[in-house]
N, C-alpha and C positions, 0 to 999 in steps of 0.2 A: 688498843684493841681494834681488831679488824673483823670483817664479815667474810666467811669462807663460802664461796659459791661453786656448786658442782653441777655440771650439765653439759649441754652441747654448744660447741662452736662450729659454725657451718658457713656454707655459701648458699645463697638463695637466688632463684630466678623468679621474678614477680611481674605480673601484668595486672594493672588496675585501669579504670577509665581514664587516668591521667597519664598513662604511658607504660613503658615496658623496660625492665632492667634485666639483662641476661645473667649477670653474676655480681652479687654484692655480699658484703659481710652480714652474717646473720647468726642464728642459733640462740636458743633460750638463754644460755649462760652469758652470752655476749650482751644481750639487751639487759638482763638483770644486773650484770656487773657495771656496765656503763651507767645505768640509771642510779644504782646504789652509790656509785663513786662520788656523787655530789653531796653525800651525807656522811660517808664512812669510808675508811680504808678498806679495800677489797682484795681478797686472795682467791685466784681462780684455779679451779681444777677441771681440766677438759682434755680432749685429744684432737689433734689435727694431723694432716699428712704433710709431706714436704712441699706440697703445692700452696701451703698457707703463706700468703704474701707478707713480706717484711713491713709494708706500709700499714697492714692491718694489725700486726703486732705493735707497731709504733703508736697507732691510735689508742689501743688499750693501755699501753704503757704511759701515754701522755695524760691519761686520767688517773695515774698513780696506781693502777691495778697490778698487783704482784703476779707475774707469770711463771713463777718457779714451778707451779703445778700444772702448766700447760705442756702435756706430753706430745712430742713430735715423733711420728712413725716414719722412718726412712722408707722411701719408695711407696708410701701409702697416699691415699687421696682423702681429702677432707669431706665430711658429710655434705651432701648437696640435696636441696629441696627446691622444687619448682611448682608454682601454682598460679592460678588466675582467679581474680575476684569478680563477683557479679557487679552489675551496674550500680547498685546501691551499696556495695561492698559489705553487706551483711553475711554473705556466703562466699566460700571459695572452693575451688576444685583443684585437688592435687593432681599434677600432671606427671610428676616424677619424684621418686625418693631413692637416693643412693646413699645407704648408710656408710659405706666405705669403712674407714678406720673406726667409726663410732660403733659399728656392729660388735666389736670385741672390746669395747671400752670397759675397763675395770678400774675405778677410781683409786688412786694411790695418793694419800696425803703426804706431802713433804713434812719432815719433822717440825719445821718452823710454823706449820699451819695448825698443829694438833692441840695446842693449848689455847686457841682462840675461843671466845665465848659465844660467838654467833655463827649459825650455820643455815644456809638455804640450800635445799636439795631440789635441783631441777628435775624435769620430767624424764626420768630414767627408770629402769626396772626396780620395783620396790625392794627386792633383795639387795640390789646394789646400794640403794639409798640407806638401807639398814646397816650395811657393812661400813659405810662412810661414818654414820652416827657412832659406831663403836670405836672408830679411830680417834674420836675427839674426847679429850680427857676432862675438859672444864667447861662444857657447853652450858650456857644459861638460857639460850633461846634457840630452838631447833625446829625446823619444819620445812614445808615446801609445797609442791603441787603434784598433780597426777593427771591422768587422762582416761578417756573411755576404754582404750585398749587394755590398760592395766586393771581397771575396775571390772571389766567383763571377763578377761582371760587369766588374770593373776589375783583374783579377789582375796583368797585366803592369805596369800603372801602380802598383799597390800594392807589388809586388816591387822596383820601382825606388826607390820612396819609402823602404822599409824599410832599404835600404842605408845611409841616412844617420842611422839611429836608434841610440841607445844601449840603449833598453829598449822592450818591448812588453807591454801588458796586454790579455789576451783570455780568454774563457771556454773551457771544455774542448771544447765542440762546435766553436767557431771554430778552436781549435788543431788538431783532427782534420781539419777542412775545408782549412785552409791548408797543412798538411803532407802530407795524404794518408795519414797513419799513424793507426792505431787505438790503438797502444800510446803512452801519454802520454810516456814517457821518450824514445822514438824520435821522437815528434812534436816534443818540445822541442829535441832536438839538430838536427833538420832546420830548424826555424824559426830557431834561433840562427845556423845557417850562412847565412841570408839577410841577416844584418846585425846585429840586436839582440843585444848581448852578454849582456844580462839579460832574462829572460822570466818573467813572472808569469801563471800560469794560474789563473783564478778558478773556483771550483767551488760557487758559491752558498752554501747553508747549511752545506756541508761544508768550507768554508775556501778555502785557496789553496795553490799550490805554486810556489816560487821556484826558478829555475834560473840559475846564474851560474858561468861558468868551470869547468865539470866538477863543481860542487857543487850540491846541492839542499836545500831546506828546506820542510817541510810544516807549515803553520799551520792549526789548526782553526778552524771558525766559532764565534762566540760564541753560547752557548745563551741565547736570549731566552725569557722567559716568554710573551710575546705579540708577534707580528708584525702591526703595523697596516697597513703599506704598504711593499712592497719596492722601489717605484719610486725610482730614483736610488742604490740601495745599492751597485751596482758602480762608479758614478762617485764616490760618497763614498769607497769603498775607494781608488780611484785618487788622490783628493785627499789622503787621509791618507798614502798611500805617497809620493807625490811631494812633498807639502808638508813631510814630515819630512826627506826628503833635501835639499830646497832650504834648509830652515832650518838644516841642519847644514853647508851649503856643499859637499855631496858632488858629485864629478864621476866618472862611471863610467869615464872614460878612464884614470884613475890606476891604475897597476900595483900600488900598495900599498893599494888600497881594502880596508877591513876588511869582511869578509863579514857580520860581526855587525851593522853598520849597515844592511845590506839586510834582514836578518832582523827587526830592530826596525822598519824601515819597513813590512814586510808586516804585522806585528802591529798597528801604528797604523792601517794600512789596514783590517784586519778590525774594529778597534774603531769606526772612523768609519762603516763600513758598517752595523754593528750599531745604532748610535745613529740613523742615518737611518731604520731600519725601525720605530722606536718610535712615530712619529707620521706623519700624512699629509704627503706632499711634504717641504718644507724646514722644517716647523714645529719639529722637535727642535733645529734650529740656532738658533732664536730664544732659547732658554734654556740651551743647552749651555755648560758651563764647562770650562776646561782641567783643573781639579781633578777633575771627573767623568771626564775622559779618562784621567788618570793613575791614578785609582782602578781603572778597568777594565783598564788595562795591568798593574797589580799583580795583579789577579785572573787575567789570562791567565798571568802568571809562575807564580802559585801552582798553577794547574790543569794546567800542562804540565810541571812538574818531575818527574823520575823518576831 
């Protein structure tokens, strides 16, 4: 069984207080896939131009990620984003966004992907997310994320799409915007009534809150000594969360689902997000081992027992 990940593969130009990188591998689906690959086989659906470097394909393949669904557009250029972070890295300013081949991305799932039981839909237009969901014949666990643009300008389309999701991952400002509620608990209840039985609200360096069937769980953020680059941290969280559940064969439609599995998935999400911040872009995933992940999991256990 594998996790199908749909979204953007891109190049990023990033400046933080620790330095500047003109062009490096990025994109939501890239971070999600690399993070999830430590827990589950991954099958990627994305689009790139013919400027996509062979060494970047090799990195993804080295983690066992199936690239059959990675569409290459001859003569096209890969999605490019450039931004600069504030001194405390809590805010960033976008300097440039070139959608390039991503502007006309219409996900097509290879036949070998369609019977997989787990699906993560990255941040693309809600109608496209819905068409991917209909291409999957045996899904046990499906969901993804969204952003302010879709919430504001494609609200009806997004609400229709959310009806078919088991889970949703968003940050706290997106939760307030989607629900119209300032109180986080009321916001969560309203969003869950839209379809997703399970909701994870990410709160950046302060961790995340999980809501599921009347229960909630608050996970802290991992205390890093130094944050080099927060780009992709939220997507790495998503990959850790979803990858763990896929690796365990979890389906959220099961009435006897163990809430402890969801709590562990959130902790693994926090762990993967923390590792992502330790280097620029995807560089930490070039050397990260499962032993390091498990050591940080034990540290989470030790620091939260009371």
